[in-house]
C-alpha positions, 0 to 999 in steps of 0.5 A: 801873440796871433803871430807865434800862434801860428805855428799851431798850424804845425802841431796840426800838420803833425797829427793829421801826418799820423793817420798815414802811410811813412811814405807819404808824410812828407807828400802829403806835409808838402802838398797842406805846406803848399796850400798855405802858401796861397797867402802868399801870393793871394794877398799881396795881389790884393793889396795891389790891386784894391787898396795899393793907390796908383800913382798915375791916378792918385799922385797924392797919395804918395810923398813926392820925396820919399815916393812913399804912402802920405798916410796909412789909411789904405794899410789900416783898410787892408788890415782890417780884412785880414782881421776879418779873414782871421776872423770868419776861419776862428769861427770855422774852426769852433764849429767843427770842434765839437764833433772831434773826439778827445784822445788821451796821450800815453806819455803824459807823466813824462819827465823832462829828462825822459823828452830830452832823451829824444836829443841823443838822435842826430836827426832831432839835433838837426831840426834844433840847429835848423829851426833855431839857427837858421829859420829864425834868421830866414823869418827876419829876412822875409819881415824887415830885411826885404824891406830893408834891402828893397828901401837900399835899392830905391824899389817902390811898394808896387814892385815890392809888392810883386816880389814878394808875390813872386816869393810867394810862388817860388814858396809854393813850387817849392814846397810841393817839389821838395815834399814830394821828392823827399818821399821819392827819394825815401822809398823808391831810391837806395838814398832810403831813410836819408831822402829827407835830409838831403832835401833839408839839405838841398832847401837850405843851401838855396838860403845860404846861396841867397844870403852870400849873394847879398854879401857881396851884391845887396843890389840882387835882392831879389834874387836872394828873396827868391831863393830864400823863398824856394828855401822856406817852402820846402824847409816848410814842407819838410820840417813837420814829415820830419819832426812827426817821423823823429821825436814821439808821437805825443811829444810833438806839442812838446817839441813843437812849441819849444823849438818855435818858441827858441825860433821865435827869441833868435827870430826877435834877436836876427830882428834886433841885430838887422837893425844894428848893423843895417843889415850891412854885408856882417848880418848875411855873413851871420845867415850864411854861418848859419845856414852852413851849419845845418846843411853840414848837421843835415848831410851828417844825418844824411851819412848815418840814415842811407839806405836801406828805403822805408817800407812802402806800407806801413804806418807811423808807429804811435 
């Protein structure tokens, strides 16, 4: 439940993006998403430095045959730290709630049929394909696919921790790069309004390359992990900005809630499929096809939206 509720962050990000000029939404989204990525970098380092026993110093903490932890006490201690952190963050959020002014939506009475008309926009359909088909697979890969690939490669816990930390670093840089570049393309080049779609296609292409690589060379799991981290970082920066300028402001909560609900369902489906197929080459072919469909969707929208440049100082309308 808590893992699913993390997408409330995306709703909050879209609300904040509404006060910035349209030309800056991708940059602001990328900067905000970069701070989220710090968790991928700091938390594995905290785990490795303060909770994970060292095999040379405490060999009894590891199973001599599997080289895994002999018990879960270090894991439970680390999760206790996470629960304390989340509790402090939640209380901090509640503390500032009294200073927030309530806003009334202008389309509370919008029917489901009226809201679904937004899907007539090819850009909206591209987001549906991305979130439902691909992000669910990426989520499953990052939560179980990486662990399975590392196990097959015989990687030790410290090696896996280093890889996850580097994946976070690639995601951090990817978020900044894609956000800044998308705004630059929209405002200062002939690409114009297609800037976000072009960068989204570029980000998805990295996932496509990663899954193709895993199909033919499972031993290259580290390179694939870094590529997926870069891709996921870029998409995490671009998706809130794209959703903010594609869907009506008053319907952001509706669309984010439904899109990421379907993403969660597909993540579960892909996870079960990965267990059934043991994350073999067939599984990665499925991911490659999903990524290819998303690339084609974004390129189609880019061709439609190519130029003119977006106004530099126009605030996004409500």
